[in-house]
C-alpha positions as CSV (number, residue, x, y, z in Angstrom):
1,M,0.0,0.0,0.0
2,A,1.5,3.3,-1.0
3,H,1.6,6.3,1.3
4,K,-0.3,9.3,-0.1
5,E,0.7,12.8,0.9
6,T,-1.7,15.6,0.7
7,S,-1.0,19.3,0.6
8,S,-2.7,21.9,2.8
9,A,-4.9,22.9,-0.2
10,G,-6.3,19.3,-0.1
11,G,-7.0,19.3,3.6
12,N,-4.3,17.8,5.8
13,P,-0.7,19.2,5.5
14,A,1.8,17.0,3.7
15,K,4.4,15.3,5.7
16,G,6.9,17.8,6.9
17,E,4.8,20.8,5.8
18,W,4.3,23.5,8.5
19,K,0.8,24.8,9.0
20,H,0.3,28.2,10.6
21,P,-1.9,28.0,13.8
22,A,-4.1,30.9,12.6
23,A,-5.0,29.0,9.4
24,A,-8.0,27.6,11.3
25,F,-9.5,31.1,11.3
26,A,-8.9,31.7,7.6
27,G,-11.8,33.5,6.0
28,Q,-13.2,34.5,9.4
29,A,-12.3,38.2,9.5
30,G,-12.6,39.7,13.0
31,R,-12.7,36.3,14.7
32,Q,-9.4,37.0,16.6
33,W,-10.8,40.3,17.8
34,N,-13.9,38.6,19.1
35,L,-11.8,35.9,20.8
36,W,-10.0,38.7,22.7
37,F,-12.9,40.9,23.7
38,L,-15.8,38.6,24.2
39,P,-14.2,36.7,27.1
40,L,-13.6,40.0,28.9
41,G,-17.3,40.4,29.3
42,L,-18.7,43.9,30.0
43,I,-15.2,45.4,30.1
44,G,-14.4,44.3,26.5
45,P,-16.2,47.3,24.8
46,I,-14.5,49.7,27.3
47,I,-11.1,48.3,26.2
48,G,-12.1,48.6,22.6
49,T,-13.2,52.2,23.1
50,A,-9.9,53.0,24.8
51,V,-7.9,51.6,21.9
52,W,-10.1,53.5,19.4
53,M,-9.9,56.8,21.3
54,A,-6.1,56.4,21.6
55,M,-5.9,56.0,17.8
56,I,-8.0,59.2,17.3
57,V,-5.8,61.2,19.7
58,I,-2.6,59.9,18.0
59,G,-4.1,60.7,14.6
60,L,-5.0,64.3,15.7
61,W,-1.5,64.7,17.1
62,I,0.0,63.6,13.8
63,L,-2.3,66.0,12.0
64,K,-1.2,68.9,14.2
65,I,2.5,68.1,13.6
66,M,1.9,68.0,9.8
67,N,-0.1,71.2,10.0
68,M,2.8,73.1,11.4
69,A,4.3,72.9,8.0
70,L,1.1,73.2,6.0
71,Q,-0.6,76.0,8.0
72,S,-4.0,74.9,6.7
73,A,-7.0,76.5,8.2
74,L,-9.1,73.5,7.3
75,V,-6.8,71.1,9.2
76,T,-6.8,73.4,12.2
77,M,-10.6,73.5,12.1
78,L,-10.8,69.8,11.7
79,V,-8.6,69.1,14.7
80,G,-10.4,71.6,16.8
81,A,-13.8,70.2,15.9
82,V,-12.8,66.7,16.7
83,L,-11.2,67.7,20.0
84,N,-14.3,69.8,20.9
85,N,-16.6,66.8,20.1
86,L,-14.4,64.0,21.6
87,Q,-17.2,63.1,24.1
88,W,-19.5,62.2,21.1
89,F,-16.8,60.0,19.6
90,L,-16.5,58.3,23.0
91,A,-20.2,57.9,23.4
92,F,-20.6,56.5,19.9
93,S,-17.8,54.0,20.4
94,L,-19.2,52.8,23.7
95,A,-22.7,52.5,22.3
96,I,-21.6,50.5,19.2
97,G,-19.2,48.4,21.3
98,Y,-22.0,47.4,23.8
99,L,-24.6,46.8,21.1
100,D,-22.1,44.6,19.3
101,F,-21.2,42.8,22.5
102,F,-24.9,42.1,23.5
103,S,-25.9,41.1,20.0
104,R,-23.1,38.5,19.9
105,R,-23.6,37.4,23.6
106,F,-27.3,36.8,23.4
107,Q,-27.8,34.8,20.3
108,P,-30.2,34.4,18.5
109,A,-32.2,37.3,20.0
110,G,-29.2,39.6,19.5
111,I,-29.9,39.8,15.8
112,Y,-32.6,42.4,16.6
113,L,-29.9,44.8,17.9
114,F,-28.2,45.0,14.6
115,P,-30.7,47.5,12.9
116,F,-30.3,49.8,15.9
117,S,-26.5,49.5,15.8
118,N,-26.4,50.1,12.0
119,A,-28.8,53.1,12.3
120,L,-26.6,54.6,15.0
121,G,-23.5,54.2,12.9
122,A,-25.1,55.7,9.8
123,T,-26.4,58.7,11.8
124,F,-23.0,59.3,13.3
125,S,-21.4,59.1,9.9
126,A,-23.9,61.5,8.5
127,W,-23.2,63.9,11.3
128,I,-19.5,63.8,10.4
129,V,-20.2,64.2,6.7
130,A,-22.5,67.2,7.5
131,W,-19.8,68.8,9.5
132,I,-17.2,68.3,6.7
133,F,-19.6,69.8,4.1
134,R,-20.3,72.8,6.3
135,A,-16.6,73.3,7.0
136,I,-15.5,73.0,3.4
137,G,-18.4,75.2,2.3
138,T,-17.4,77.9,4.8
139,M,-13.7,77.7,4.0
140,A,-14.1,77.6,0.2
141,G,-17.0,80.0,0.2
142,V,-19.2,77.4,-1.6
143,S,-22.7,78.0,-0.2
144,I,-24.2,74.9,-1.7
145,L,-21.9,72.6,0.3
146,F,-22.7,74.6,3.4
147,D,-26.4,74.2,2.7
148,I,-26.1,70.5,2.1
149,G,-24.3,70.1,5.4
150,M,-26.9,72.1,7.2
151,A,-29.8,70.1,5.6
152,L,-28.1,66.8,6.5
153,R,-27.5,67.9,10.0
154,A,-31.1,69.1,10.4
155,N,-32.3,65.6,9.2
156,L,-30.2,63.3,11.3
157,L,-33.3,61.9,13.0
158,I,-34.7,61.0,9.6
159,V,-31.4,59.3,8.6
160,F,-31.6,57.2,11.8
161,A,-35.2,56.2,11.1
162,V,-34.5,55.3,7.5
163,F,-31.6,53.0,8.5
164,L,-33.5,51.5,11.4
165,V,-36.4,50.6,9.0
166,L,-34.0,49.3,6.4
167,G,-32.3,47.1,9.1
168,A,-35.6,45.8,10.3
169,L,-36.6,44.9,6.7
170,A,-33.3,43.2,6.2
171,I,-33.9,41.1,9.3
172,D,-37.4,40.3,8.2
173,A,-36.2,39.2,4.8
174,H,-33.4,37.1,6.4
175,M,-35.9,35.4,8.7
176,K,-38.3,34.6,5.8
177,S,-35.4,33.2,3.7
178,R,-34.4,31.0,6.7
179,R,-37.9,29.7,7.1
180,D,-38.2,29.0,3.4
181,W,-34.8,27.3,3.3
182,H,-35.3,25.2,6.5
183,G,-39.0,24.5,5.9
């Protein structure tokens, strides 16, 4: 009987072939992150928020250093606005972190938290885009950009509601497809 060697592409590694331990997680993006923060329980989102806030502060520090040479009023305005609204970045990060934690921790009921989490993320992103449009419109003297930013900022509640409804419809469609698939 002949000995058959297989490669890692065929399943088991061939004799003498080294297989990386993380290969078991191939194609599962974010799995290592979850393995780190989920066992930490309720403190995991706080640690994630601290890491994210540290990255924001380091990024602002780098922008300030670069702006010493550039002398850009827009960069100065951007850094000032982010520093003045750092509490909102903190609140957003904590809210998304805990929504993500609870949605993963309490399966399958946690799926119903995803529309709220996505709506919150979309609203926060729209708030940032509105601020950028207003800032560029003010700095460049383009009134249409300023007006778009003001209109978007005035309609943040509508943005939240639209994304909440879209998320609920997506869950409904997902549940219907699961029922159809599983019988």
